[in-house]
C-alpha positions as CSV (number, residue, x, y, z in Angstrom):
1,M,-19.6,123.0,39.5
2,N,-22.3,121.6,37.2
3,K,-23.7,118.1,37.8
4,V,-22.7,115.3,35.5
5,K,-25.7,114.9,33.1
6,I,-26.6,111.3,32.0
7,L,-29.2,109.9,29.6
8,W,-30.5,106.3,30.1
9,V,-32.2,104.8,27.1
10,D,-34.2,101.5,27.6
11,D,-37.6,100.3,26.5
12,E,-38.2,99.0,30.0
13,I,-37.0,102.2,31.7
14,E,-39.8,102.0,34.4
15,L,-38.2,98.8,35.7
16,L,-35.0,100.7,36.2
17,R,-36.4,103.5,38.4
18,P,-34.6,102.2,41.5
19,H,-31.3,102.7,39.6
20,I,-32.3,106.1,38.5
21,I,-33.2,107.2,42.0
22,F,-29.9,105.7,43.3
23,L,-27.8,107.7,40.8
24,T,-29.8,110.9,41.4
25,G,-29.1,110.5,45.1
26,K,-25.4,110.2,44.2
27,G,-25.6,113.7,42.7
28,Y,-26.0,112.8,39.0
29,D,-28.5,114.7,36.8
30,M,-30.5,111.8,35.3
31,E,-32.8,111.9,32.2
32,T,-34.5,108.9,30.5
33,A,-35.9,107.8,27.2
34,N,-37.8,104.5,26.3
35,N,-37.0,104.4,22.6
36,G,-34.2,105.3,20.2
37,T,-36.0,108.0,18.3
38,D,-36.8,110.1,21.5
39,A,-33.2,109.5,22.7
40,L,-31.7,110.9,19.5
41,D,-33.9,114.0,19.8
42,L,-32.8,114.5,23.3
43,I,-29.1,114.1,22.4
44,A,-29.4,116.6,19.6
45,D,-30.8,119.2,21.9
46,N,-28.8,118.5,25.2
47,P,-25.2,118.4,26.1
48,Y,-25.0,115.0,27.9
49,D,-21.8,113.7,29.6
50,L,-22.7,110.0,29.2
51,V,-25.4,107.7,27.7
52,F,-26.5,104.3,28.9
53,L,-28.0,102.5,25.9
54,D,-30.0,99.3,25.9
55,E,-28.8,97.1,23.0
56,N,-32.1,95.2,22.5
57,M,-35.0,97.6,21.9
58,P,-38.0,97.5,19.5
59,G,-37.9,99.9,16.6
60,L,-34.3,101.3,16.3
61,T,-32.0,98.8,17.9
62,G,-29.2,99.9,20.3
63,I,-26.6,99.4,17.6
64,E,-28.5,101.5,15.1
65,V,-29.0,104.3,17.8
66,L,-25.3,104.1,18.6
67,A,-24.3,104.7,15.0
68,K,-26.6,107.8,14.8
69,I,-25.4,109.1,18.2
70,K,-21.8,109.0,16.9
71,K,-22.9,111.1,13.9
72,I,-24.6,113.7,16.1
73,R,-22.0,113.8,18.9
74,P,-18.9,111.8,18.0
75,M,-17.1,112.4,21.4
76,L,-20.1,111.5,23.6
77,P,-19.3,108.3,25.6
78,V,-21.9,105.6,25.3
79,I,-22.1,102.5,27.6
80,M,-24.0,99.6,26.0
81,I,-26.2,97.5,28.2
82,T,-27.3,94.1,26.8
83,K,-28.9,90.8,27.8
84,S,-26.8,89.0,25.2
85,E,-23.2,87.9,25.5
86,E,-23.0,87.1,21.8
87,E,-19.5,87.9,20.5
88,S,-20.9,89.4,17.2
89,I,-23.1,91.9,19.0
90,M,-20.1,93.0,21.2
91,D,-17.9,93.3,18.2
92,D,-20.5,95.5,16.5
93,A,-20.8,97.7,19.6
94,I,-17.0,98.0,20.2
95,G,-16.4,98.6,16.5
96,S,-18.9,101.5,16.8
97,N,-16.7,103.0,19.5
98,I,-18.6,102.4,22.7
99,A,-16.9,103.5,25.9
100,D,-17.9,100.3,27.8
101,Y,-20.5,97.6,28.0
102,L,-22.5,95.9,30.8
103,I,-24.4,92.6,30.9
104,K,-28.0,92.6,32.3
105,P,-29.0,92.3,35.0
106,V,-27.0,95.3,36.3
107,N,-26.8,96.4,39.9
108,P,-26.4,100.0,41.1
109,N,-22.7,99.6,42.1
110,Q,-21.9,98.3,38.6
111,I,-23.5,101.4,37.1
112,L,-21.7,103.7,39.6
113,L,-18.4,102.1,38.8
114,A,-19.0,102.5,35.0
115,I,-19.7,106.2,35.5
116,K,-16.7,106.8,37.6
117,K,-14.5,104.9,35.2
118,N,-15.7,107.0,32.2
119,I,-16.5,110.4,33.7
120,D,-14.9,110.8,37.1
121,S,-11.7,108.8,36.6
122,S,-9.5,111.8,35.9
123,K,-10.7,113.6,39.1
124,I,-10.3,110.4,41.2
125,I,-6.8,109.8,39.9
126,S,-5.9,113.5,40.4
127,D,-7.2,113.4,44.0
128,K,-5.4,110.2,44.7
129,N,-2.1,111.5,43.3
130,T,-2.5,114.7,45.3
131,M,-3.0,112.7,48.5
132,N,-0.1,110.4,47.7
133,Y,2.3,113.3,47.0
134,Q,1.3,115.1,50.2
135,Q,2.2,111.9,52.1
136,E,5.6,111.7,50.3
137,F,6.3,115.4,50.5
138,R,7.6,115.1,54.0
139,Q,9.8,112.1,53.1
140,I,11.4,113.9,50.2
141,G,11.9,117.0,52.3
142,M,13.7,115.0,55.0
143,S,15.8,113.3,52.4
144,L,17.0,116.6,51.1
145,M,18.4,117.4,54.5
146,D,20.7,114.4,54.3
147,N,24.2,114.2,52.9
148,L,23.0,112.7,49.6
149,S,25.1,110.6,47.3
150,I,25.2,110.8,43.5
151,E,22.7,108.0,43.2
152,E,20.4,109.5,45.9
153,W,20.3,112.9,44.1
154,T,19.4,111.1,40.8
155,D,16.7,109.3,42.7
156,I,15.3,112.5,44.2
157,Y,15.2,114.2,40.7
158,K,13.4,111.2,39.2
159,K,10.9,111.2,42.1
160,L,10.2,114.9,41.6
161,T,9.8,114.4,37.8
162,D,7.4,111.5,38.4
163,W,5.3,113.7,40.7
164,E,5.4,116.6,38.2
165,L,4.0,114.3,35.5
166,K,1.4,112.7,37.8
167,L,0.1,116.1,39.1
168,E,0.2,118.1,35.9
169,K,-3.5,117.6,35.4
170,S,-4.4,118.4,39.0
171,M,-7.1,120.9,39.7
172,D,-5.4,121.8,43.0
173,D,-3.2,124.8,42.4
174,G,-2.0,124.6,46.0
175,V,-0.3,121.2,45.6
176,L,1.3,122.3,42.4
177,E,2.8,125.3,44.2
178,I,4.1,123.0,46.9
179,L,5.7,120.7,44.4
180,Q,7.3,123.7,42.6
181,A,8.6,125.0,45.9
182,Q,10.1,121.6,46.7
183,K,11.7,121.4,43.3
184,D,13.2,124.9,43.9
185,E,14.6,123.7,47.3
186,A,16.0,120.6,45.7
187,N,17.8,122.7,43.0
188,N,19.2,125.0,45.6
189,L,20.7,122.2,47.6
190,F,21.8,120.3,44.5
191,S,23.6,123.4,43.2
192,Q,25.5,123.6,46.6
193,F,26.3,119.9,46.3
194,V,27.7,120.4,42.8
195,Q,29.7,123.5,43.8
196,R,31.3,121.6,46.7
197,N,32.3,118.6,44.6
198,Y,32.5,119.5,40.9
199,I,36.3,120.1,40.8
200,S,37.1,116.8,42.5
201,W,34.6,115.0,40.2
202,V,36.0,116.2,36.9
203,R,39.5,115.7,38.1
204,G,38.7,112.1,39.0
205,E,39.7,112.6,42.6
206,A,36.5,111.9,44.5
207,S,35.6,108.4,45.6
208,D,31.9,109.1,45.0
209,K,31.9,110.6,41.5
210,P,29.3,110.4,38.7
211,I,30.0,109.2,35.2
212,Q,30.3,112.5,33.3
213,S,30.0,113.4,29.6
214,H,33.6,112.5,28.6
215,L,33.2,109.0,30.1
216,V,29.8,107.9,28.9
217,V,30.8,106.3,25.6
218,R,33.5,104.2,27.3
219,E,31.5,103.3,30.4
220,K,28.0,103.0,29.1
221,L,27.8,102.7,25.3
222,L,30.7,100.6,24.0
223,P,30.0,97.7,26.4
224,Q,26.6,97.3,24.7
225,I,28.0,96.8,21.2
226,K,28.3,93.3,20.0
227,S,29.2,92.0,16.5
228,G,26.2,91.3,14.3
229,Q,23.7,93.2,16.6
230,P,23.5,96.8,15.4
231,V,22.9,99.4,18.1
232,F,21.2,102.7,17.2
233,L,22.3,105.7,19.4
234,F,19.8,108.5,19.2
235,L,21.2,111.7,20.8
236,I,18.3,114.1,21.0
237,D,19.9,117.5,21.8
238,N,18.6,119.1,25.0
239,L,16.2,116.3,26.1
240,R,15.3,116.4,29.8
241,F,14.2,113.5,31.9
242,D,10.6,114.8,32.0
243,Q,10.5,115.0,28.2
244,W,11.9,111.4,27.9
245,R,9.2,110.2,30.3
246,T,6.6,112.0,28.1
247,I,7.6,110.4,24.9
248,Y,8.2,106.9,26.3
249,P,4.5,105.8,26.2
250,E,4.7,106.2,22.4
251,L,7.5,103.7,22.3
252,S,6.3,101.3,25.0
253,S,4.2,99.2,22.6
254,I,7.2,98.4,20.4
255,F,10.2,98.5,22.7
256,R,11.0,96.9,26.1
257,L,12.7,99.3,28.5
258,E,15.9,97.5,29.3
259,K,17.4,100.2,31.6
260,E,16.6,103.8,32.5
261,D,20.1,105.0,33.4
262,S,21.7,108.4,33.7
263,Y,24.9,110.4,33.8
264,F,26.1,113.9,34.7
265,S,26.8,116.6,32.1
266,I,30.0,118.5,32.5
267,L,30.1,122.3,32.8
268,P,29.2,124.3,30.9
269,T,26.0,122.4,30.1
270,T,26.1,123.4,26.5
271,T,26.5,121.6,23.2
272,Q,30.0,122.9,22.5
273,Y,31.4,121.6,25.7
274,A,29.2,118.7,26.8
275,R,28.6,117.1,23.4
276,N,32.2,117.5,22.2
277,A,33.2,115.8,25.4
278,F,30.7,113.0,24.8
279,F,32.0,112.2,21.3
280,S,35.7,112.7,22.0
281,G,35.9,111.0,25.4
282,L,38.0,114.0,26.6
283,V,37.4,117.1,28.7
284,P,37.3,120.3,26.7
285,S,40.8,121.6,27.4
286,M,42.2,118.2,26.4
287,I,40.3,118.3,23.1
288,A,41.7,121.8,22.3
289,K,45.2,120.5,23.1
290,K,45.1,117.1,21.5
291,Y,42.9,117.9,18.5
292,P,43.2,121.7,17.9
293,Q,41.9,121.2,14.3
294,Y,38.6,119.9,15.8
295,W,38.2,122.5,18.6
296,I,36.6,125.9,17.7
297,E,36.8,128.6,20.3
298,E,33.6,130.5,21.2
299,S,35.1,133.7,19.8
300,E,35.7,132.1,16.4
301,E,33.1,132.0,13.6
302,G,31.4,128.8,12.7
303,T,29.5,125.9,14.2
304,K,31.2,124.7,17.4
305,N,30.3,121.0,16.8
306,Q,31.4,120.4,13.2
307,F,33.7,117.5,14.1
308,E,31.7,115.1,16.2
309,E,32.2,112.2,13.8
310,E,36.0,112.8,13.7
311,L,36.3,113.1,17.4
312,F,34.3,109.8,17.9
313,R,36.5,108.0,15.4
314,E,39.6,109.2,17.4
315,Q,38.0,108.0,20.7
316,L,37.5,104.5,19.2
317,K,41.1,104.4,18.1
318,R,42.4,105.4,21.5
319,F,40.4,102.6,23.2
320,G,41.3,100.1,20.5
321,H,37.7,99.5,19.2
322,D,37.5,98.5,15.6
323,I,33.8,98.8,14.9
324,R,31.8,99.8,11.9
325,F,29.7,102.9,12.6
326,S,27.7,105.6,10.9
327,Y,27.1,109.2,11.9
328,N,24.2,111.4,10.9
329,K,23.2,114.8,12.2
330,I,19.6,115.9,11.6
331,L,19.0,119.6,11.5
332,S,15.8,119.8,9.5
333,H,12.5,117.9,8.9
334,G,13.6,117.2,5.3
335,A,16.9,115.7,6.4
336,G,15.1,113.5,9.0
337,K,12.6,112.3,6.4
338,K,15.4,111.4,4.0
339,L,17.3,109.4,6.6
340,S,14.1,107.6,7.8
341,E,13.6,106.4,4.2
342,N,17.1,105.0,4.0
343,M,17.5,103.3,7.4
344,H,17.9,99.9,5.8
345,N,21.3,101.1,4.6
346,L,22.5,101.3,8.2
347,M,21.8,97.7,9.3
348,Q,25.3,96.4,8.4
349,N,26.9,98.7,11.0
350,D,27.7,97.8,14.6
351,L,26.7,101.3,15.7
352,N,24.6,104.0,14.1
353,I,24.8,107.4,15.7
354,I,21.9,109.8,14.9
355,V,22.1,113.3,16.4
356,Y,18.6,114.9,16.3
357,N,18.5,118.7,16.9
358,F,14.8,119.5,17.4
359,V,14.4,120.0,21.2
360,D,17.3,122.5,21.3
361,M,15.9,124.4,18.4
362,L,12.5,124.5,20.2
363,S,14.0,126.0,23.3
364,H,15.8,128.7,21.3
365,A,12.7,129.4,19.2
366,R,10.6,129.7,22.3
367,T,12.9,132.6,23.4
368,E,12.9,134.3,20.1
369,M,9.4,133.7,18.7
370,E,6.3,135.0,20.5
371,V,4.0,132.3,19.1
372,I,6.3,129.5,20.3
373,R,6.6,131.2,23.7
374,E,2.8,131.1,24.0
375,L,2.6,127.4,22.9
376,A,5.3,126.3,25.3
377,S,4.3,128.7,28.2
378,D,5.6,126.5,31.0
379,D,7.2,123.1,31.6
380,K,3.9,121.2,31.1
381,A,3.4,122.9,27.7
382,Y,7.0,122.4,26.8
383,R,6.6,118.7,27.4
384,S,3.4,118.6,25.4
385,I,4.8,120.3,22.4
386,T,7.8,117.9,22.5
387,R,5.5,114.9,22.5
388,S,3.3,116.3,19.7
389,W,6.4,116.9,17.6
390,F,7.8,113.4,18.4
391,I,4.7,111.5,17.5
392,N,4.6,112.9,14.0
393,S,8.4,113.3,13.4
394,P,10.8,111.3,11.2
395,L,12.5,110.4,14.4
396,M,9.6,108.3,15.5
397,A,9.6,106.7,12.0
398,M,13.3,105.8,12.5
399,M,12.6,104.2,15.8
400,R,9.8,102.2,14.4
401,F,12.2,100.9,11.8
402,V,14.6,99.8,14.6
403,A,11.8,98.0,16.4
404,E,10.6,96.2,13.2
405,K,14.2,95.0,12.6
406,G,14.4,93.7,16.2
407,G,17.2,96.2,17.0
408,K,18.6,97.7,20.1
409,M,18.3,101.4,20.8
410,V,19.9,103.9,23.1
411,I,18.3,107.3,23.7
412,T,20.3,110.1,25.4
413,T,21.3,113.7,25.2
414,D,24.2,116.1,26.0
415,H,22.5,118.5,28.4
416,G,19.1,119.6,29.6
417,S,17.6,123.0,30.2
418,I,15.8,124.9,32.9
419,R,13.1,127.6,32.9
420,V,14.9,130.6,34.3
421,K,13.2,132.9,36.8
422,K,15.7,135.1,38.7
423,P,18.0,137.6,36.9
424,V,21.6,138.1,38.2
425,K,23.6,141.1,37.3
426,V,27.0,140.7,35.6
427,L,29.3,143.1,33.9
428,G,31.7,142.1,31.2
429,D,33.7,143.6,28.3
430,R,32.7,143.1,24.6
431,N,34.6,139.8,24.4
432,T,32.4,138.2,27.1
433,N,30.4,135.3,25.7
434,T,26.6,135.6,25.3
435,N,25.2,132.6,27.1
436,L,22.8,133.4,29.9
437,R,23.8,130.6,32.2
438,Y,27.6,130.9,32.2
439,K,30.1,133.6,31.4
440,F,33.9,133.7,31.0
441,G,36.2,136.6,30.5
442,K,39.1,138.6,32.0
443,S,37.1,141.4,33.5
444,L,33.9,140.1,34.9
445,D,32.1,142.0,37.6
446,F,29.5,140.1,39.7
447,R,28.6,139.3,43.3
448,E,30.5,136.1,44.2
449,K,27.6,134.8,46.3
450,D,25.3,134.7,43.3
451,V,27.5,132.3,41.2
452,F,29.7,129.3,41.1
453,L,33.1,130.9,40.4
454,V,36.0,129.1,38.9
455,R,39.1,131.4,38.9
456,N,41.4,128.9,37.3
457,P,39.8,127.2,34.2
458,E,42.5,124.5,34.4
459,D,40.8,123.3,37.6
460,I,37.8,122.0,35.6
461,F,39.6,121.4,32.3
462,L,38.2,124.3,30.4
463,P,40.1,126.4,27.8
464,R,41.7,129.6,29.0
465,P,41.6,132.1,26.1
466,N,43.4,134.7,28.3
467,I,45.8,134.5,31.2
468,S,43.2,136.3,33.5
469,T,40.1,134.4,32.2
470,S,37.7,133.0,34.8
471,Y,34.3,131.2,34.5
472,I,31.1,131.9,36.4
473,F,28.0,129.6,36.4
474,C,24.4,130.3,37.3
475,R,22.8,128.0,39.8
476,E,19.2,126.9,40.2
477,A,16.9,129.0,37.9
478,D,19.1,132.2,37.7
479,Y,20.2,133.9,34.5
480,F,22.7,136.6,33.8
481,V,21.6,140.0,32.7
482,Y,23.9,143.0,32.0
483,P,23.1,146.3,33.9
484,N,22.5,148.3,30.7
485,N,18.8,148.1,29.8
486,Y,18.5,145.6,32.7
487,N,14.7,145.6,33.2
488,H,14.0,145.0,29.5
489,F,16.3,142.0,29.2
490,A,15.3,140.6,32.7
491,T,11.7,140.6,31.5
492,Y,12.5,139.3,28.0
493,Y,14.4,136.3,29.2
494,R,12.4,135.4,32.3
495,D,10.6,132.1,31.9
496,T,12.6,131.1,28.9
497,F,14.4,127.7,28.7
498,Q,18.2,128.1,29.0
499,H,21.2,125.9,29.6
500,G,24.9,126.2,30.5
501,G,24.6,126.3,34.3
502,I,23.9,124.1,37.3
503,S,20.6,122.5,37.9
504,L,19.0,119.0,38.2
505,E,17.3,119.6,34.8
506,E,20.6,120.5,33.0
507,M,23.0,118.1,34.6
508,I,21.3,114.8,35.2
509,I,21.0,113.2,31.8
510,P,18.8,110.3,30.7
511,F,20.7,107.3,29.2
512,I,18.0,104.9,28.1
513,T,18.5,101.4,26.7
514,L,15.6,99.8,24.8
515,T,15.2,96.5,22.9
516,A,12.5,95.7,20.4
517,K,9.6,93.6,21.6
């Protein structure tokens, strides 16, 4: 690895020889100049990592040299060193984009700290995070062996997400492999946990049961609505916990995080089932029975979520809530831009629901388009592209509006997704659904140990299109592939983001409450 290369510019550079020797001894490649003109020539010809620049020099002043450095190498960090503490000089230096400043006389440890802060900080942080994760690895591993509760599983998932975000810039491939292995182990055990308990959860029979999709509005959203204080609900389709954590820094300057809560998605973890359950307050088979005009079977043509507004209105009626609400679904940049320009029209409502469909489209586009597959090659890149979109999206503009008006905001989703890795063979007839993470049909052929099998759809309140219909769900990072042309499709879909099955990423859903600062 090349040494960090530093240029120190000072008209009294000979007096600073002890500092130069000290830093050379610490492994830094030090060069010097005693005037601004020579310094600019050196900077034009050499790729320095950092410049120490005296503010008060004869000839070209430090401020003048700084301005010229920024024209030659705009990204080169410059630390200004000055005898003066005059505010105007500091304002000029900071306005010219210095990395830091020090007041003379400086001591060697001050200089070393400034270098580490501006050059070595990312490596120091990375090394510290790696060491801290290695210390917590054993603790998480021991926790996974316990009989965990709903809250403890949520806590484990959040911890693993935190470590994934902290370690994503790590240069240590070994620790990243350890983290991934621990995530895989957690998903394996979580899938077993869900398989043992899911039927009793969704039937309301378990004493320790999570709030699921069909209970969220009643349990978590409606209690927050008060007359005269509009609440904005942003449901971002397919938003995982790690993606939420990635976009939060963009909101933290204008919103106060009131609560980072969660709920569990029902199965299948897809829009048709989980989101319709969210808006209706009912499990899927009850929607189909009570509101057949609003339920579209998978075998039928048309969008399966056409009636979210109508289902939400019916839910309010059932619970006796008389509130003013609006509903908007954003499926394109143009529609988002139009709504962001008309947000003022929503302020008279008690609740404003905005369904934003970007992240789900990104996951599907990544499967189908090679360029998106390359841009979002792994979970880290998937988060990055989500953040880049969010910063420049109409959605961010809408949220800024809410902050400016002093409003309250809830961010949530209907399900997450997981990057699939292991193909599982399944055989079905031509009426079998196409989702890669769950299948239903009357003549499915599979190895029972590979799936979560539900022979009686009524047990988990799912529609039964045929008397012999059963459902199977993938666990962990598996995905279904038909035997015909197996190798082609196994390769094509490997490492794509899918949803519909059982995993931490798909089932544990962020439910975030924020208030304007």
